[in-house]
N, C-alpha and C positions, 0 to 999 in steps of 0.2 A: 460971550455967553458963558453961564457957571457951569464948570466943568465940577463934578461929582464921579469918585473913586469908591469902590470899584466899579468896574461897567456890568451892569447888570443885562443879562441873557437869559429873555423868556423862550423857553423849549417846549411849549404846547403848541400843538395845531392849531390851523384855525378851526372855531366856533368852539373851542375850550376856556371862550372868558377871556379870550385875548385883549380886545380891546378895550374893554373893564380894564383890566390889568393897564394895558398902554395909559388909560385916561388916569388909576389910582397913581401910577409912580409920575406924571406930571404932578398931579395934583402935590405929589413930594418935592418939587423941582426938579426932576429928569426930565432929559431931552431928550426924548424916544422918536426912532424910526420905524418903519412898520416892512408890509410887506415890499421885494427891490426885485421884478422879475427878469430887469437888464444886467443883474449878478449873473444870472444862470451860466451865460457863454465865460467869465471872467473862471468864475468857477469850474466848469469843465475843459477848461485851457489852464486848470492849475496859475492864476495869476491872483494870487492871493494879495499880493500888494494892492491892485484894486478896492477888491474884498474890504481890507484895511484900510484903506482909503474912503471908503465911506460909511465905515463902523465907526472910524473916529471924532468924526463929527459930532458924534452923538454919546450922551451918557447910556443908553439902554437899545435894545434892540427887539422888536416883537415879529411875528408872524414869521412867513418866508421868505429867502432862504433861510435866516439866522435860525430856526427850531432842526434845520436838517442839521448844521456845520457846528455845530456847538464843539463837536471834538477839537475840529481841527482849531475854531477860535482859543478853546480851553489851551491848546497847545500854544499859539502865538502870541495871547495877551494876556500872562499869567496872572492870578488875584482876581477874575472874575465870579460873579455868584451869579448863578443859574435860579431859574423859578421855573416849575413843570404843573402848567396847568389839566386837566383832566376833566372827564366826566366819563357815567358811565356808556359805552361803546355805542348800544343799542340808541341812548337820547340824542348821541354825538352825531351818528349819522342822519336820525330824522333831521338833524339841525343841520347838517351839509346839502341832504335832499331838498330840502326847502328852500335853502340857500341858494344852491348853486342847481337852480330848474332846466331842466333840458327844454327843447334844444339848445346846447350853449356851443361854440367850439372848444376844444379839448387844448386848453395852456400849455406851453412848453415847460413849464414848471413844475405844474401837476403831472404832467407824463414821465417827465425825472423822476418826481417822488415815488408815484405810485406804480410806474410801470409803463411801457409803451404800447399804447393802446389803451392804456388805462385808467388816464386820464380827466375822462369825465366820470368825477366819485360819486354821483348822486348815482348813478345808474350801474354802479361797482360794487353791490353791497356786500359782497364775500371779502373782495379783494382790499377794501376799502379801510373796513373793521380790521382786517389780518396788519394792513401796514401800519395803521394806528396805533395795533397793540405791542405790536414789535416795536412801536420808536418810543412809547411807554417805559416798557420792558430793557429795553438799552440806555434809558437816561437812570435810571435806576440803578442795573446792572454797574454801569460805567461809574456812578458814583456811590457804588455801597460803601466805601470805605471814605468816603468824605462827606458826611453828614452837615456839615455847616457850611458846604459849597451848596447847596441843592436845597430849595422849599418844594415842595408839593403841597397846591392848592386846587379843592375838588369846590368850584364856583357855585356847585347846588347847596354848599352846607357851610354853617358857622358862618362866624364872624372873621373878615377876612384879613379887615384893618391890621388888628393884634399879633397874627402870625407875620405876614408882612415886614410891619414896621418893626416887631421884633428882630427878624431874619436882617433889614438892613440899618438897624440899629440907630432910630429916629422916633421922634414922637408920633403917636396917633392924629391926626385932623380931628376934628373937631365939626367935622360933615359926615355922611352917610357914603360908604363905600359906593362908586360907581359903579351902575350895570346898562352896559350901553349894548348894543351891535351895529354893526358896519350898516346892516340895510338901514337903520332908521337917524345914524349919527346925524348924516347931512339930510335936508332938503334936495330933491333932485329938481332941476328944473325941466317943467313939463316940453318935450321935444313933440313932434310930428312925425307921423307913422313913417315919411319918406325919410328923414334926417334917422330917425332910429334906424332903420334897415340898412341907410347906407352905412352909418357904425357898426355894426353886428356884420355887414360885409365885410369892410376894411380891418376888424378883429380877425375874422376869420381867414383871412387874407394872409395880415399879418405869421400868423400862429401857422397856419401852413408855410408859410416861404423857410422861417424858422424852425421848424421840425424837419423840412426839408434839407436843408444845412446842415443840423446836426445828425440828420441819417448820414448823409454823406460824407461826414466827416469822421465819423465814426470811433464815437465816444464810449468810451468804455461805460460808463453810467447808464447808456439806453442801451447796451448788448448786454446786460446781465438777466438771472434768471427772474422768471417773472416769480413777484408777491415778494421780494425783495426790496429794503430800502437802498438809496444810493451809496456806493462805500468810498464817499472822496476823498485825498488825502493832501497833506501838505509836503510830497517827497522832492516834486518837482516847481519847482520856482518860474513863471515867467515874469519879465519886467515889462512893460509900457514902450 
């Protein structure tokens, strides 16, 4: 695998053009990892060795949990570059509501980000937009004095190859910037109703058991004040 430095961490929320950015980075030669729900427990346990073990296999990372733990990555992996994709909050929520159609089970990763009992983000407009805005402002505040380390891209405006390639120090490809969505990226095989219902029940059961375990363990990030982002840290390290 070709190793590219520095590592690129995409800190935009879902449905802000993260999939398009992923494909753009791949066009430029980066190996990119996406969402990693299985890293939630290692993060809650402060097992950053596990998190870094996954990150070190790639040149770039996008989606969750990477967008939430950018401060921790910045501390542990000096020299990273960060990209914030964003869009108008109302437009973002409409996309979220359309993509995460109800009824759905609430993923533990969403319960962690948006707050316990608020993981069905398409049904929690006020809370979801509040968390979204907090995240964007938090990223901007964190990098306020480091403009060379953060690139902001509004996916609804302008030419995106030019600022991206200028930020990364590479040539602009002679192809259009990719515009892709997770929901249409792959053609899913048709499944019969029984199989789809079985998968839905299985996923819901898995989510319920994991959330029960997390609640039982009393991890602080799941006991925080409503309407606030997780406050993960790297002060305590746990080895495998």
